[in-house]
C-alpha positions as a Markdown table, in Angstrom:
| # | Residue | x | y | z |
|---|---|---|---|---|
| 1 | Met | -84.1 | 167.3 | 16.2 |
| 2 | Lys | -81.8 | 166.0 | 18.9 |
| 3 | Pro | -78.1 | 166.8 | 19.0 |
| 4 | Leu | -76.1 | 164.3 | 17.0 |
| 5 | Asn | -74.5 | 162.7 | 20.1 |
| 6 | Tyr | -77.9 | 162.2 | 21.7 |
| 7 | Ala | -79.2 | 160.6 | 18.5 |
| 8 | Ile | -76.2 | 158.2 | 18.4 |
| 9 | Leu | -76.8 | 157.1 | 22.0 |
| 10 | Lys | -80.6 | 156.8 | 21.4 |
| 11 | Tyr | -79.9 | 154.6 | 18.4 |
| 12 | Phe | -78.2 | 152.0 | 20.6 |
| 13 | Thr | -81.4 | 151.7 | 22.7 |
| 14 | Lys | -83.1 | 150.4 | 19.6 |
| 15 | Val | -80.6 | 147.9 | 18.2 |
| 16 | Glu | -78.9 | 144.8 | 19.5 |
| 17 | Glu | -75.5 | 146.0 | 18.5 |
| 18 | Ala | -73.9 | 148.4 | 16.0 |
| 19 | Cys | -70.5 | 149.7 | 14.8 |
| 20 | Ala | -69.6 | 153.2 | 13.6 |
| 21 | Asp | -70.6 | 152.4 | 10.0 |
| 22 | Asp | -74.0 | 151.2 | 11.1 |
| 23 | Val | -74.6 | 154.4 | 13.1 |
| 24 | Ile | -73.6 | 156.5 | 10.1 |
| 25 | Glu | -75.9 | 154.6 | 7.8 |
| 26 | Ala | -78.8 | 154.7 | 10.2 |
| 27 | Leu | -78.5 | 158.5 | 10.9 |
| 28 | Lys | -77.4 | 159.8 | 7.5 |
| 29 | Gly | -81.0 | 160.6 | 6.4 |
| 30 | Glu | -81.6 | 163.1 | 9.2 |
| 31 | Tyr | -78.0 | 164.1 | 10.1 |
| 32 | Gly | -76.2 | 163.6 | 6.8 |
| 33 | Asn | -75.2 | 167.2 | 6.5 |
| 34 | Phe | -73.6 | 167.3 | 10.0 |
| 35 | Lys | -69.8 | 167.5 | 9.8 |
| 36 | Ala | -69.6 | 165.3 | 12.9 |
| 37 | Leu | -71.3 | 162.4 | 11.1 |
| 38 | Lys | -67.9 | 161.1 | 9.9 |
| 39 | Lys | -66.4 | 157.8 | 10.9 |
| 40 | Asn | -63.6 | 159.2 | 13.2 |
| 41 | Ala | -66.0 | 161.5 | 15.0 |
| 42 | Val | -68.6 | 158.7 | 15.5 |
| 43 | Ile | -65.9 | 156.3 | 16.8 |
| 44 | Thr | -64.8 | 159.0 | 19.3 |
| 45 | Ala | -68.5 | 159.4 | 20.4 |
| 46 | Leu | -68.8 | 155.6 | 20.8 |
| 47 | Met | -65.6 | 155.4 | 22.8 |
| 48 | Thr | -66.6 | 158.3 | 25.0 |
| 49 | Ala | -70.0 | 156.6 | 25.7 |
| 50 | Glu | -68.2 | 153.4 | 26.6 |
| 51 | Ala | -65.8 | 155.2 | 28.9 |
| 52 | Asn | -68.8 | 156.8 | 30.6 |
| 53 | Gly | -70.5 | 153.4 | 31.1 |
| 54 | Leu | -73.4 | 153.8 | 28.7 |
| 55 | Leu | -72.2 | 151.4 | 26.0 |
| 56 | Glu | -70.0 | 148.3 | 26.1 |
| 57 | Glu | -67.9 | 146.6 | 23.5 |
| 58 | Lys | -69.6 | 143.5 | 22.3 |
| 59 | Arg | -67.4 | 142.1 | 19.5 |
| 60 | Phe | -65.0 | 143.2 | 16.8 |
| 61 | Glu | -64.0 | 142.1 | 13.3 |
| 62 | Leu | -62.0 | 143.2 | 10.2 |
| 63 | Asp | -64.0 | 144.7 | 7.3 |
| 64 | Glu | -63.3 | 144.1 | 3.7 |
| 65 | Asn | -60.5 | 146.7 | 3.8 |
| 66 | Asn | -58.8 | 145.1 | 6.8 |
| 67 | Glu | -60.0 | 147.9 | 9.1 |
| 68 | Leu | -61.1 | 147.1 | 12.6 |
| 69 | Arg | -64.8 | 147.3 | 13.1 |
| 70 | Val | -65.8 | 147.5 | 16.8 |
| 71 | Tyr | -69.5 | 146.7 | 17.7 |
| 72 | Tyr | -71.0 | 148.2 | 20.8 |
| 73 | His | -74.3 | 147.7 | 22.6 |
| 74 | Ala | -76.2 | 149.5 | 25.3 |
| 75 | His | -76.4 | 147.1 | 28.3 |
| 76 | Glu | -79.5 | 147.3 | 30.5 |
| 77 | Asp | -78.2 | 150.0 | 32.9 |
| 78 | Gly | -76.7 | 152.0 | 30.0 |
| 79 | Ala | -80.0 | 151.9 | 28.0 |
| 80 | Ala | -82.0 | 152.8 | 31.1 |
| 81 | Thr | -79.7 | 155.9 | 31.7 |
| 82 | Ile | -79.9 | 156.9 | 28.1 |
| 83 | Asn | -83.7 | 156.6 | 28.0 |
| 84 | Lys | -84.0 | 158.5 | 31.3 |
| 85 | Tyr | -82.2 | 161.6 | 30.0 |
| 86 | Ile | -82.9 | 161.5 | 26.3 |
| 87 | Lys | -86.6 | 161.3 | 25.4 |
| 88 | Asp | -87.9 | 160.2 | 22.0 |
């Protein structure tokens, strides 16, 4: 099992785009008991990956509770870097 942050990054190499809620839903089967698989922690991980140039913001919207949902994607160079260092 990969560390959670690795699994989050690797997830973005397999989808067109995703927000924190999508990440949580996708990883809860394997990582559901991890304390860090909470919305605020996942948002922090995504923002860190963006600051490090691995992900970029693609779009945003308000959800049904009027909370901002930011969608990210792994651009070509980011995905290549993720795949170089994190193997399946």
